[in-house]
HTML snippet that shows the backbone in 3Dmol.js (N, CA, C, O; Angstrom):
<script src="https://3Dmol.org/build/3Dmol-min.js"></script>
<div id="view" style="width:600px;height:400px;position:relative"></div>
<script>
const pdb = `
ATOM      1  N   MET A   1      66.660 182.087  87.263  1.00  0.00           N
ATOM      2  CA  MET A   1      67.962 181.769  86.700  1.00  0.00           C
ATOM      3  C   MET A   1      68.501 180.502  87.360  1.00  0.00           C
ATOM      4  O   MET A   1      68.523 180.385  88.585  1.00  0.00           O
ATOM      5  N   MET A   2      68.928 179.570  86.536  1.00  0.00           N
ATOM      6  CA  MET A   2      69.405 178.284  87.021  1.00  0.00           C
ATOM      7  C   MET A   2      70.886 178.389  87.420  1.00  0.00           C
ATOM      8  O   MET A   2      71.690 178.978  86.698  1.00  0.00           O
ATOM      9  N   ARG A   3      71.227 177.821  88.555  1.00  0.00           N
ATOM     10  CA  ARG A   3      72.622 177.824  88.983  1.00  0.00           C
ATOM     11  C   ARG A   3      73.453 176.919  88.102  1.00  0.00           C
ATOM     12  O   ARG A   3      72.931 175.974  87.510  1.00  0.00           O
ATOM     13  N   ARG A   4      74.743 177.197  88.007  1.00  0.00           N
ATOM     14  CA  ARG A   4      75.650 176.432  87.145  1.00  0.00           C
ATOM     15  C   ARG A   4      75.671 174.951  87.516  1.00  0.00           C
ATOM     16  O   ARG A   4      75.731 174.096  86.632  1.00  0.00           O
ATOM     17  N   LEU A   5      75.623 174.640  88.811  1.00  0.00           N
ATOM     18  CA  LEU A   5      75.628 173.247  89.260  1.00  0.00           C
ATOM     19  C   LEU A   5      74.382 172.521  88.761  1.00  0.00           C
ATOM     20  O   LEU A   5      74.460 171.381  88.304  1.00  0.00           O
ATOM     21  N   ASP A   6      73.228 173.194  88.852  1.00  0.00           N
ATOM     22  CA  ASP A   6      71.988 172.603  88.368  1.00  0.00           C
ATOM     23  C   ASP A   6      72.032 172.386  86.858  1.00  0.00           C
ATOM     24  O   ASP A   6      71.544 171.370  86.364  1.00  0.00           O
ATOM     25  N   GLN A   7      72.617 173.335  86.121  1.00  0.00           N
ATOM     26  CA  GLN A   7      72.747 173.200  84.667  1.00  0.00           C
ATOM     27  C   GLN A   7      73.623 172.007  84.318  1.00  0.00           C
ATOM     28  O   GLN A   7      73.303 171.255  83.396  1.00  0.00           O
ATOM     29  N   GLN A   8      74.718 171.824  85.037  1.00  0.00           N
ATOM     30  CA  GLN A   8      75.611 170.705  84.760  1.00  0.00           C
ATOM     31  C   GLN A   8      74.919 169.384  85.039  1.00  0.00           C
ATOM     32  O   GLN A   8      75.098 168.423  84.291  1.00  0.00           O
ATOM     33  N   LYS A   9      74.132 169.320  86.100  1.00  0.00           N
ATOM     34  CA  LYS A   9      73.396 168.110  86.426  1.00  0.00           C
ATOM     35  C   LYS A   9      72.404 167.775  85.310  1.00  0.00           C
ATOM     36  O   LYS A   9      72.241 166.612  84.942  1.00  0.00           O
ATOM     37  N   LEU A  10      71.746 168.803  84.780  1.00  0.00           N
ATOM     38  CA  LEU A  10      70.804 168.620  83.686  1.00  0.00           C
ATOM     39  C   LEU A  10      71.532 168.165  82.418  1.00  0.00           C
ATOM     40  O   LEU A  10      71.037 167.294  81.703  1.00  0.00           O
ATOM     41  N   LEU A  11      72.685 168.739  82.138  1.00  0.00           N
ATOM     42  CA  LEU A  11      73.485 168.334  80.977  1.00  0.00           C
ATOM     43  C   LEU A  11      73.888 166.869  81.075  1.00  0.00           C
ATOM     44  O   LEU A  11      73.882 166.157  80.070  1.00  0.00           O
ATOM     45  N   ASP A  12      74.231 166.420  82.252  1.00  0.00           N
ATOM     46  CA  ASP A  12      74.677 165.046  82.447  1.00  0.00           C
ATOM     47  C   ASP A  12      73.535 164.036  82.374  1.00  0.00           C
ATOM     48  O   ASP A  12      73.769 162.848  82.148  1.00  0.00           O
ATOM     49  N   SER A  13      72.305 164.504  82.563  1.00  0.00           N
ATOM     50  CA  SER A  13      71.174 163.576  82.633  1.00  0.00           C
ATOM     51  C   SER A  13      70.651 163.137  81.278  1.00  0.00           C
ATOM     52  O   SER A  13      69.996 162.098  81.198  1.00  0.00           O
ATOM     53  N   GLY A  14      70.906 163.866  80.224  1.00  0.00           N
ATOM     54  CA  GLY A  14      70.399 163.501  78.907  1.00  0.00           C
ATOM     55  C   GLY A  14      70.291 164.713  78.001  1.00  0.00           C
ATOM     56  O   GLY A  14      70.879 165.758  78.277  1.00  0.00           O
ATOM     57  N   PRO A  15      69.535 164.571  76.913  1.00  0.00           N
ATOM     58  CA  PRO A  15      69.441 165.685  75.960  1.00  0.00           C
ATOM     59  C   PRO A  15      68.776 166.906  76.591  1.00  0.00           C
ATOM     60  O   PRO A  15      67.872 166.786  77.417  1.00  0.00           O
ATOM     61  N   ILE A  16      69.249 168.089  76.178  1.00  0.00           N
ATOM     62  CA  ILE A  16      68.702 169.342  76.680  1.00  0.00           C
ATOM     63  C   ILE A  16      68.163 170.161  75.521  1.00  0.00           C
ATOM     64  O   ILE A  16      68.445 169.877  74.356  1.00  0.00           O
ATOM     65  N   ASP A  17      67.388 171.175  75.854  1.00  0.00           N
ATOM     66  CA  ASP A  17      66.913 172.131  74.874  1.00  0.00           C
ATOM     67  C   ASP A  17      67.079 173.509  75.482  1.00  0.00           C
ATOM     68  O   ASP A  17      67.031 173.667  76.702  1.00  0.00           O
ATOM     69  N   LEU A  18      67.275 174.503  74.637  1.00  0.00           N
ATOM     70  CA  LEU A  18      67.389 175.882  75.074  1.00  0.00           C
ATOM     71  C   LEU A  18      66.114 176.594  74.675  1.00  0.00           C
ATOM     72  O   LEU A  18      65.754 176.618  73.498  1.00  0.00           O
ATOM     73  N   VAL A  19      65.427 177.174  75.649  1.00  0.00           N
ATOM     74  CA  VAL A  19      64.096 177.720  75.420  1.00  0.00           C
ATOM     75  C   VAL A  19      64.069 179.211  75.731  1.00  0.00           C
ATOM     76  O   VAL A  19      64.659 179.666  76.712  1.00  0.00           O
ATOM     77  N   GLY A  20      63.382 179.956  74.889  1.00  0.00           N
ATOM     78  CA  GLY A  20      63.134 181.373  75.139  1.00  0.00           C
ATOM     79  C   GLY A  20      64.288 182.269  74.756  1.00  0.00           C
ATOM     80  O   GLY A  20      65.341 181.818  74.306  1.00  0.00           O
ATOM     81  N   ARG A  21      64.055 183.549  74.949  1.00  0.00           N
ATOM     82  CA  ARG A  21      65.056 184.560  74.589  1.00  0.00           C
ATOM     83  C   ARG A  21      66.335 184.428  75.386  1.00  0.00           C
ATOM     84  O   ARG A  21      67.427 184.681  74.877  1.00  0.00           O
ATOM     85  N   ARG A  22      66.194 184.028  76.638  1.00  0.00           N
ATOM     86  CA  ARG A  22      67.371 183.919  77.498  1.00  0.00           C
ATOM     87  C   ARG A  22      68.040 182.559  77.375  1.00  0.00           C
ATOM     88  O   ARG A  22      69.017 182.280  78.070  1.00  0.00           O
ATOM     89  N   ALA A  23      67.520 181.716  76.497  1.00  0.00           N
ATOM     90  CA  ALA A  23      68.078 180.377  76.273  1.00  0.00           C
ATOM     91  C   ALA A  23      68.169 179.585  77.571  1.00  0.00           C
ATOM     92  O   ALA A  23      69.224 179.053  77.917  1.00  0.00           O
ATOM     93  N   ASP A  24      67.046 179.516  78.284  1.00  0.00           N
ATOM     94  CA  ASP A  24      66.992 178.732  79.517  1.00  0.00           C
ATOM     95  C   ASP A  24      67.145 177.251  79.195  1.00  0.00           C
ATOM     96  O   ASP A  24      66.531 176.745  78.255  1.00  0.00           O
ATOM     97  N   VAL A  25      67.956 176.570  79.970  1.00  0.00           N
ATOM     98  CA  VAL A  25      68.225 175.151  79.763  1.00  0.00           C
ATOM     99  C   VAL A  25      67.092 174.331  80.360  1.00  0.00           C
ATOM    100  O   VAL A  25      66.744 174.502  81.529  1.00  0.00           O
ATOM    101  N   THR A  26      66.518 173.442  79.561  1.00  0.00           N
ATOM    102  CA  THR A  26      65.474 172.532  80.030  1.00  0.00           C
ATOM    103  C   THR A  26      65.767 171.134  79.501  1.00  0.00           C
ATOM    104  O   THR A  26      66.510 170.964  78.535  1.00  0.00           O
ATOM    105  N   ALA A  27      65.179 170.152  80.140  1.00  0.00           N
ATOM    106  CA  ALA A  27      65.328 168.776  79.677  1.00  0.00           C
ATOM    107  C   ALA A  27      64.512 168.606  78.397  1.00  0.00           C
ATOM    108  O   ALA A  27      63.411 169.145  78.282  1.00  0.00           O
ATOM    109  N   ALA A  28      65.049 167.864  77.445  1.00  0.00           N
ATOM    110  CA  ALA A  28      64.354 167.583  76.190  1.00  0.00           C
ATOM    111  C   ALA A  28      63.879 166.134  76.203  1.00  0.00           C
ATOM    112  O   ALA A  28      64.456 165.283  76.882  1.00  0.00           O
ATOM    113  N   ALA A  29      62.830 165.871  75.450  1.00  0.00           N
ATOM    114  CA  ALA A  29      62.292 164.507  75.381  1.00  0.00           C
ATOM    115  C   ALA A  29      63.244 163.573  74.642  1.00  0.00           C
ATOM    116  O   ALA A  29      63.229 162.363  74.869  1.00  0.00           O
ATOM    117  N   GLY A  30      64.060 164.122  73.772  1.00  0.00           N
ATOM    118  CA  GLY A  30      65.006 163.310  73.011  1.00  0.00           C
ATOM    119  C   GLY A  30      65.866 164.188  72.126  1.00  0.00           C
ATOM    120  O   GLY A  30      65.742 165.413  72.138  1.00  0.00           O
ATOM    121  N   TYR A  31      66.734 163.557  71.361  1.00  0.00           N
ATOM    122  CA  TYR A  31      67.608 164.276  70.447  1.00  0.00           C
ATOM    123  C   TYR A  31      66.844 164.644  69.185  1.00  0.00           C
ATOM    124  O   TYR A  31      66.012 163.869  68.714  1.00  0.00           O
ATOM    125  N   SER A  32      67.122 165.827  68.633  1.00  0.00           N
ATOM    126  CA  SER A  32      66.472 166.242  67.396  1.00  0.00           C
ATOM    127  C   SER A  32      67.133 165.532  66.210  1.00  0.00           C
ATOM    128  O   SER A  32      68.249 165.025  66.316  1.00  0.00           O
ATOM    129  N   LEU A  33      66.431 165.506  65.097  1.00  0.00           N
ATOM    130  CA  LEU A  33      66.972 164.885  63.893  1.00  0.00           C
ATOM    131  C   LEU A  33      68.227 165.622  63.419  1.00  0.00           C
ATOM    132  O   LEU A  33      69.156 165.007  62.897  1.00  0.00           O
ATOM    133  N   LEU A  34      68.244 166.938  63.603  1.00  0.00           N
ATOM    134  CA  LEU A  34      69.418 167.722  63.222  1.00  0.00           C
ATOM    135  C   LEU A  34      70.622 167.362  64.087  1.00  0.00           C
ATOM    136  O   LEU A  34      71.742 167.283  63.581  1.00  0.00           O
ATOM    137  N   GLU A  35      70.409 167.145  65.379  1.00  0.00           N
ATOM    138  CA  GLU A  35      71.504 166.737  66.266  1.00  0.00           C
ATOM    139  C   GLU A  35      72.043 165.376  65.861  1.00  0.00           C
ATOM    140  O   GLU A  35      73.256 165.163  65.856  1.00  0.00           O
ATOM    141  N   LEU A  36      71.154 164.457  65.524  1.00  0.00           N
ATOM    142  CA  LEU A  36      71.597 163.134  65.069  1.00  0.00           C
ATOM    143  C   LEU A  36      72.439 163.258  63.806  1.00  0.00           C
ATOM    144  O   LEU A  36      73.493 162.632  63.686  1.00  0.00           O
ATOM    145  N   GLN A  37      71.964 164.073  62.863  1.00  0.00           N
ATOM    146  CA  GLN A  37      72.683 164.260  61.603  1.00  0.00           C
ATOM    147  C   GLN A  37      74.065 164.858  61.841  1.00  0.00           C
ATOM    148  O   GLN A  37      75.048 164.401  61.257  1.00  0.00           O
ATOM    149  N   ARG A  38      74.144 165.870  62.689  1.00  0.00           N
ATOM    150  CA  ARG A  38      75.431 166.521  62.964  1.00  0.00           C
ATOM    151  C   ARG A  38      76.397 165.609  63.708  1.00  0.00           C
ATOM    152  O   ARG A  38      77.611 165.794  63.633  1.00  0.00           O
ATOM    153  N   ALA A  39      75.862 164.627  64.424  1.00  0.00           N
ATOM    154  CA  ALA A  39      76.713 163.662  65.124  1.00  0.00           C
ATOM    155  C   ALA A  39      77.090 162.489  64.221  1.00  0.00           C
ATOM    156  O   ALA A  39      77.887 161.635  64.608  1.00  0.00           O
ATOM    157  N   GLY A  40      76.511 162.450  63.003  1.00  0.00           N
ATOM    158  CA  GLY A  40      76.845 161.388  62.065  1.00  0.00           C
ATOM    159  C   GLY A  40      75.983 160.153  62.196  1.00  0.00           C
ATOM    160  O   GLY A  40      76.395 159.064  61.796  1.00  0.00           O
ATOM    161  N   LEU A  41      74.789 160.305  62.751  1.00  0.00           N
ATOM    162  CA  LEU A  41      73.876 159.175  62.938  1.00  0.00           C
ATOM    163  C   LEU A  41      72.633 159.337  62.063  1.00  0.00           C
ATOM    164  O   LEU A  41      72.187 160.453  61.795  1.00  0.00           O
ATOM    165  N   THR A  42      72.094 158.225  61.631  1.00  0.00           N
ATOM    166  CA  THR A  42      70.805 158.252  60.960  1.00  0.00           C
ATOM    167  C   THR A  42      69.726 157.972  62.003  1.00  0.00           C
ATOM    168  O   THR A  42      70.021 157.546  63.120  1.00  0.00           O
ATOM    169  N   PHE A  43      68.495 158.213  61.627  1.00  0.00           N
ATOM    170  CA  PHE A  43      67.362 157.948  62.512  1.00  0.00           C
ATOM    171  C   PHE A  43      67.344 156.473  62.910  1.00  0.00           C
ATOM    172  O   PHE A  43      67.179 156.144  64.085  1.00  0.00           O
ATOM    173  N   ASP A  44      67.515 155.590  61.929  1.00  0.00           N
ATOM    174  CA  ASP A  44      67.478 154.145  62.199  1.00  0.00           C
ATOM    175  C   ASP A  44      68.615 153.700  63.113  1.00  0.00           C
ATOM    176  O   ASP A  44      68.410 152.868  63.996  1.00  0.00           O
ATOM    177  N   GLU A  45      69.812 154.248  62.908  1.00  0.00           N
ATOM    178  CA  GLU A  45      70.947 153.894  63.768  1.00  0.00           C
ATOM    179  C   GLU A  45      70.685 154.328  65.210  1.00  0.00           C
ATOM    180  O   GLU A  45      70.991 153.593  66.149  1.00  0.00           O
ATOM    181  N   ALA A  46      70.116 155.525  65.384  1.00  0.00           N
ATOM    182  CA  ALA A  46      69.812 156.018  66.727  1.00  0.00           C
ATOM    183  C   ALA A  46      68.771 155.126  67.404  1.00  0.00           C
ATOM    184  O   ALA A  46      68.873 154.847  68.599  1.00  0.00           O
ATOM    185  N   ARG A  47      67.783 154.684  66.651  1.00  0.00           N
ATOM    186  CA  ARG A  47      66.760 153.791  67.228  1.00  0.00           C
ATOM    187  C   ARG A  47      67.384 152.467  67.634  1.00  0.00           C
ATOM    188  O   ARG A  47      67.056 151.932  68.693  1.00  0.00           O
ATOM    189  N   GLU A  48      68.285 151.926  66.805  1.00  0.00           N
ATOM    190  CA  GLU A  48      68.952 150.665  67.139  1.00  0.00           C
ATOM    191  C   GLU A  48      69.782 150.797  68.410  1.00  0.00           C
ATOM    192  O   GLU A  48      69.903 149.843  69.179  1.00  0.00           O
ATOM    193  N   LEU A  49      70.358 151.990  68.632  1.00  0.00           N
ATOM    194  CA  LEU A  49      71.159 152.232  69.825  1.00  0.00           C
ATOM    195  C   LEU A  49      70.298 152.539  71.046  1.00  0.00           C
ATOM    196  O   LEU A  49      70.810 152.631  72.162  1.00  0.00           O
ATOM    197  N   GLY A  50      69.003 152.696  70.841  1.00  0.00           N
ATOM    198  CA  GLY A  50      68.093 152.980  71.943  1.00  0.00           C
ATOM    199  C   GLY A  50      68.133 154.418  72.424  1.00  0.00           C
ATOM    200  O   GLY A  50      67.778 154.701  73.569  1.00  0.00           O
ATOM    201  N   LEU A  51      68.559 155.326  71.564  1.00  0.00           N
ATOM    202  CA  LEU A  51      68.626 156.735  71.939  1.00  0.00           C
ATOM    203  C   LEU A  51      67.243 157.376  71.867  1.00  0.00           C
ATOM    204  O   LEU A  51      66.469 157.066  70.961  1.00  0.00           O
ATOM    205  N   PRO A  52      66.923 158.254  72.797  1.00  0.00           N
ATOM    206  CA  PRO A  52      65.640 158.954  72.718  1.00  0.00           C
ATOM    207  C   PRO A  52      65.656 159.955  71.570  1.00  0.00           C
ATOM    208  O   PRO A  52      66.627 160.692  71.401  1.00  0.00           O
ATOM    209  N   ILE A  53      64.590 159.984  70.785  1.00  0.00           N
ATOM    210  CA  ILE A  53      64.506 160.861  69.626  1.00  0.00           C
ATOM    211  C   ILE A  53      63.238 161.696  69.742  1.00  0.00           C
ATOM    212  O   ILE A  53      62.161 161.175  70.032  1.00  0.00           O
ATOM    213  N   ASP A  54      63.378 162.987  69.513  1.00  0.00           N
ATOM    214  CA  ASP A  54      62.236 163.899  69.513  1.00  0.00           C
ATOM    215  C   ASP A  54      62.168 164.541  68.127  1.00  0.00           C
ATOM    216  O   ASP A  54      62.796 165.572  67.884  1.00  0.00           O
ATOM    217  N   ALA A  55      61.409 163.933  67.228  1.00  0.00           N
ATOM    218  CA  ALA A  55      61.319 164.407  65.851  1.00  0.00           C
ATOM    219  C   ALA A  55      60.621 165.755  65.756  1.00  0.00           C
ATOM    220  O   ALA A  55      60.735 166.429  64.733  1.00  0.00           O
ATOM    221  N   ALA A  56      59.899 166.165  66.799  1.00  0.00           N
ATOM    222  CA  ALA A  56      59.206 167.450  66.775  1.00  0.00           C
ATOM    223  C   ALA A  56      60.164 168.618  67.006  1.00  0.00           C
ATOM    224  O   ALA A  56      59.872 169.744  66.604  1.00  0.00           O
ATOM    225  N   ARG A  57      61.309 168.358  67.653  1.00  0.00           N
ATOM    226  CA  ARG A  57      62.300 169.423  67.872  1.00  0.00           C
ATOM    227  C   ARG A  57      63.039 169.697  66.586  1.00  0.00           C
ATOM    228  O   ARG A  57      63.432 168.771  65.877  1.00  0.00           O
ATOM    229  N   SER A  58      63.233 170.977  66.280  1.00  0.00           N
ATOM    230  CA  SER A  58      63.958 171.330  65.062  1.00  0.00           C
ATOM    231  C   SER A  58      65.271 172.036  65.362  1.00  0.00           C
ATOM    232  O   SER A  58      66.016 172.380  64.445  1.00  0.00           O
ATOM    233  N   THR A  59      65.557 172.253  66.630  1.00  0.00           N
ATOM    234  CA  THR A  59      66.783 172.950  67.000  1.00  0.00           C
ATOM    235  C   THR A  59      67.912 171.966  67.264  1.00  0.00           C
ATOM    236  O   THR A  59      67.695 170.766  67.428  1.00  0.00           O
ATOM    237  N   SER A  60      69.118 172.506  67.301  1.00  0.00           N
ATOM    238  CA  SER A  60      70.281 171.685  67.608  1.00  0.00           C
ATOM    239  C   SER A  60      71.086 172.379  68.698  1.00  0.00           C
ATOM    240  O   SER A  60      71.408 173.561  68.580  1.00  0.00           O
ATOM    241  N   VAL A  61      71.409 171.653  69.746  1.00  0.00           N
ATOM    242  CA  VAL A  61      72.207 172.180  70.843  1.00  0.00           C
ATOM    243  C   VAL A  61      73.572 171.498  70.761  1.00  0.00           C
ATOM    244  O   VAL A  61      73.665 170.271  70.736  1.00  0.00           O
ATOM    245  N   GLY A  62      74.615 172.303  70.721  1.00  0.00           N
ATOM    246  CA  GLY A  62      75.969 171.777  70.579  1.00  0.00           C
ATOM    247  C   GLY A  62      76.339 170.753  71.637  1.00  0.00           C
ATOM    248  O   GLY A  62      77.032 169.780  71.342  1.00  0.00           O
ATOM    249  N   ALA A  63      75.885 170.959  72.867  1.00  0.00           N
ATOM    250  CA  ALA A  63      76.200 170.019  73.953  1.00  0.00           C
ATOM    251  C   ALA A  63      75.607 168.642  73.661  1.00  0.00           C
ATOM    252  O   ALA A  63      76.214 167.625  73.997  1.00  0.00           O
ATOM    253  N   ASN A  64      74.430 168.600  73.041  1.00  0.00           N
ATOM    254  CA  ASN A  64      73.815 167.317  72.701  1.00  0.00           C
ATOM    255  C   ASN A  64      74.608 166.610  71.607  1.00  0.00           C
ATOM    256  O   ASN A  64      74.800 165.395  71.662  1.00  0.00           O
ATOM    257  N   VAL A  65      75.064 167.364  70.621  1.00  0.00           N
ATOM    258  CA  VAL A  65      75.853 166.776  69.532  1.00  0.00           C
ATOM    259  C   VAL A  65      77.161 166.223  70.089  1.00  0.00           C
ATOM    260  O   VAL A  65      77.578 165.124  69.723  1.00  0.00           O
ATOM    261  N   MET A  66      77.805 166.980  70.969  1.00  0.00           N
ATOM    262  CA  MET A  66      79.059 166.517  71.569  1.00  0.00           C
ATOM    263  C   MET A  66      78.829 165.264  72.402  1.00  0.00           C
ATOM    264  O   MET A  66      79.658 164.354  72.377  1.00  0.00           O
ATOM    265  N   ARG A  67      77.728 165.194  73.136  1.00  0.00           N
ATOM    266  CA  ARG A  67      77.413 164.015  73.939  1.00  0.00           C
ATOM    267  C   ARG A  67      77.233 162.795  73.038  1.00  0.00           C
ATOM    268  O   ARG A  67      77.736 161.713  73.344  1.00  0.00           O
ATOM    269  N   LEU A  68      76.516 162.970  71.927  1.00  0.00           N
ATOM    270  CA  LEU A  68      76.307 161.858  70.997  1.00  0.00           C
ATOM    271  C   LEU A  68      77.632 161.388  70.403  1.00  0.00           C
ATOM    272  O   LEU A  68      77.887 160.187  70.317  1.00  0.00           O
ATOM    273  N   ARG A  69      78.463 162.326  70.000  1.00  0.00           N
ATOM    274  CA  ARG A  69      79.774 161.956  69.417  1.00  0.00           C
ATOM    275  C   ARG A  69      80.626 161.208  70.438  1.00  0.00           C
ATOM    276  O   ARG A  69      81.301 160.235  70.102  1.00  0.00           O
ATOM    277  N   ARG A  70      80.589 161.672  71.689  1.00  0.00           N
ATOM    278  CA  ARG A  70      81.368 161.011  72.742  1.00  0.00           C
ATOM    279  C   ARG A  70      80.843 159.592  72.984  1.00  0.00           C
ATOM    280  O   ARG A  70      81.636 158.675  73.199  1.00  0.00           O
ATOM    281  N   GLN A  71      79.528 159.400  72.953  1.00  0.00           N
ATOM    282  CA  GLN A  71      78.944 158.071  73.146  1.00  0.00           C
ATOM    283  C   GLN A  71      79.307 157.132  72.003  1.00  0.00           C
ATOM    284  O   GLN A  71      79.482 155.932  72.217  1.00  0.00           O
ATOM    285  N   LEU A  72      79.420 157.665  70.798  1.00  0.00           N
ATOM    286  CA  LEU A  72      79.765 156.829  69.650  1.00  0.00           C
ATOM    287  C   LEU A  72      81.199 156.325  69.734  1.00  0.00           C
ATOM    288  O   LEU A  72      81.500 155.226  69.270  1.00  0.00           O
ATOM    289  N   VAL A  73      82.070 157.108  70.313  1.00  0.00           N
ATOM    290  CA  VAL A  73      83.487 156.736  70.430  1.00  0.00           C
ATOM    291  C   VAL A  73      83.663 155.671  71.503  1.00  0.00           C
ATOM    292  O   VAL A  73      84.500 154.779  71.364  1.00  0.00           O
ATOM    293  N   LEU A  74      82.881 155.760  72.568  1.00  0.00           N
ATOM    294  CA  LEU A  74      83.032 154.822  73.682  1.00  0.00           C
ATOM    295  C   LEU A  74      82.574 153.471  73.325  1.00  0.00           C
ATOM    296  O   LEU A  74      82.633 152.561  74.152  1.00  0.00           O
TER     297      LEU A  74
END
`;
const viewer = $3Dmol.createViewer("view");
viewer.addModel(pdb, "pdb");
viewer.setStyle({}, {cartoon: {color: "spectrum"}});
viewer.zoomTo();
viewer.render();
</script>
């Protein structure tokens, strides 16, 4: 079980994924296409911004979508 401090550090470092029945937090290779869509970005726009994209991931994590939306506003 990951401590809350470790989870927050992982959240701050980049995109995350939730794995397994217990939804363990792990680092993801990039944002999923669904996360990009929910944040209002296209694949091409994300590439132009230099965002990491993992087209193999099909899940969406709310924290990743919120991070993308926050980056777009800044």
